[in-house]
Structure formats: C-alpha cells, structure tokens
C-alpha positions in Angstrom: 13.7 -7.2 6.2 10.2 -6.6 7.6 9.3 -4.6 10.7 6.0 -3.6 12.1 5.6 0.1 13.1 2.8 2.3 14.4 2.3 3.6 10.8 2.4 0.2 9.0 5.2 -2.1 7.9 8.7 -1.3 6.7 10.3 -3.4 4.0 14.1 -3.4 3.4 14.7 -3.6 -0.4 17.8 -4.1 -2.5 17.1 -2.6 -5.9 18.5 -3.9 -9.1 17.8 -1.2 -11.7 18.0 -1.7 -15.5 16.5 -5.2 -15.4 14.5 -6.8 -18.2 11.3 -6.6 -16.1 10.3 -5.5 -12.7 9.9 -8.5 -10.4 11.0 -10.0 -7.0 14.4 -11.6 -7.5 14.8 -13.3 -4.1 16.6 -12.2 -1.0 19.9 -10.3 -0.6 21.9 -11.0 2.5 21.1 -13.1 5.5 19.5 -13.0 8.9 18.3 -9.6 10.2 20.2 -7.8 7.5 18.4 -9.6 4.7 16.7 -7.4 2.1 14.0 -8.2 -0.5 15.8 -8.0 -3.8 13.7 -6.5 -6.6 14.8 -6.2 -10.2 13.5 -2.9 -11.6 13.1 -2.3 -15.3 13.5 1.5 -14.9 16.9 3.1 -14.9 18.3 4.8 -11.8 18.0 8.2 -13.5 16.0 11.1 -12.0 14.3 8.9 -9.5 12.6 6.6 -12.1 13.7 3.4 -10.4 12.3 4.7 -7.1 9.0 5.6 -8.7 8.8 2.2 -10.3 9.5 0.5 -7.0 6.7 2.5 -5.3 4.3 1.5 -8.1 5.4 -2.2 -8.0 5.1 -2.4 -4.2 1.7 -0.7 -4.2 0.3 -3.0 -6.8 1.8 -6.1 -5.2 0.3 -5.3 -1.8 -3.0 -3.9 -3.1 -2.3 -0.4 -1.9 -2.6 3.0 -3.4 0.7 4.6 -4.4 0.2 7.2 -1.7 0.4 4.5 0.9 3.9 3.5 -0.1 6.7 5.8 1.0 10.5 5.6 0.5 11.8 6.5 3.9 15.5 5.9 3.3 18.0 5.1 0.5 16.8 7.5 -2.2 20.2 7.4 -3.9 21.3 3.9 -2.8 20.5 0.4 -4.0 19.5 -0.4 -0.4 16.2 1.2 0.5 13.5 1.1 3.1 9.9 1.5 2.2 7.0 2.2 4.6 3.7 0.4 3.6 0.8 2.1 5.3 -2.5 0.3 5.8 -1.2 -3.3 6.0 -0.2 -5.6 8.8 3.0 -7.6 9.1 1.0 -10.8 8.6 -0.5 -9.5 5.4 2.9 -8.5 4.0 4.3 -11.9 4.9 1.4 -13.7 3.2 1.9 -11.7 0.0 5.6 -12.5 0.0 5.1 -16.2 0.6 2.8 -16.3 -2.5 5.3 -14.4 -4.6 8.1 -16.9 -4.0 
C-alpha cells in the first residue's frame, strides 16, 4: 500500500466514486496487495474523481496539490499516487490518526 521512493511516498488507492462524501473507507485487499479505499463524492466523469482524490490526499497530508501526482490507474478504480515532500513515517502517522 505504501512505498518509499527517491521522490517521496507512493500510496496505492482503491477509489469508490459517487459516494455521499469523500473519506477514507478502510482497506481493500490484504497483505502487500492492500490498497487504501477512499470513497469519492465526485463522479468518474472527465477525471473529476481523480481531481477530487488529488485534492483530498493533498489536504489530508498537508501538501500542495502540485505535490500529489497520479502515476498509474487514471481510468481504473485501482490507482497509485506519488506524494512528494513527505516521508513514509509521516504518511503512516496520518493514516493511523485517520482510522
């Protein structure tokens, strides 16, 4: 789900578009294949859900939107985001508080 890289931390996300509100909804899958499940209020039309996920992740981790990049899964529910400017420990700490 989380992986430290030279540029920052990658986060595997399972998007659930069309939800009542945007929020972390738990984990999807198990073990190394686990993904952070995020319910997204925006519909999956014209990239709206992806933009909403970028904004949600940026706000949640205290980053500017420009520091959050969708690196794979643009048209899929399974996505990987790169968070620049944070460490693995910082991401884990935020996720522990969110649970």
